[in-house]
Each structure stands twice: as structure tokens, then as C-alpha cells.
Steps between C-alpha positions, in 0.01 A plus 500: 500500500376842598126480575478872578636582154227294335241645736593862429497447123157338532366774729607773259360313200820541304608248238850354512573605143410861588742498794773343286452755224499801733798383706690375192511141629486197278152346549643156570747646751216670690288187489784295648541751784126506573472121494808432709731359232742794507633716781467873421807724519506789747428741216206293378360481853513878535345561158213262569434638848499858372279411204250314721520774764579273797791439736766278349532292819130416500484433127783246510416341833519124479255282689599168651181309420463605137633227270736609226460367148825309545387333824169404342682349200738294714219396731309371197804310377558348841134401525510336159802292599345396831175397333669270252716311753 
């Protein structure tokens, strides 16, 4: 997950569908990148950084303590199993 990507989109007040349309991304593809379900290609990273007018390194910086959707899902599954034992 890239919290700075979500933050920058929020700060600029831009909708995901607007970004997708202007960058010629599939809306679901962009959503998956933003929400951490898909790793962006180098070209996609550059396009997004340029569009959002920020450094690519900052935009795609990953933070250790931010849970990913996948880790939250598996944590929930593990918790459900532990609670029923």
C-alpha cells in the first residue's frame, strides 16, 4: 500500500476516475494500485508521479506500520480460526 499516493490524491481533491481517464488507465487497475492490490509498473509510477506533481520516490514510499489489505484479510481469517478453537 502506498499511503502517500492516497494522501496526494486526497490533498488535490482529484477523483480516481478522473485520473484514470486522463492517464488512460482502467479504473479498476488504478483502484488496485491505490489500494495495494496491484504493484504499478515503472511507467505507471512515472505517469502518476508526473500527473500528481510529486517525486516518484515519495509517492511510492512504503511504510512499515501501515497494514496492507492482504495482511488485514489474513489477520481476520487467522483471528476467526483462533476464536472458534
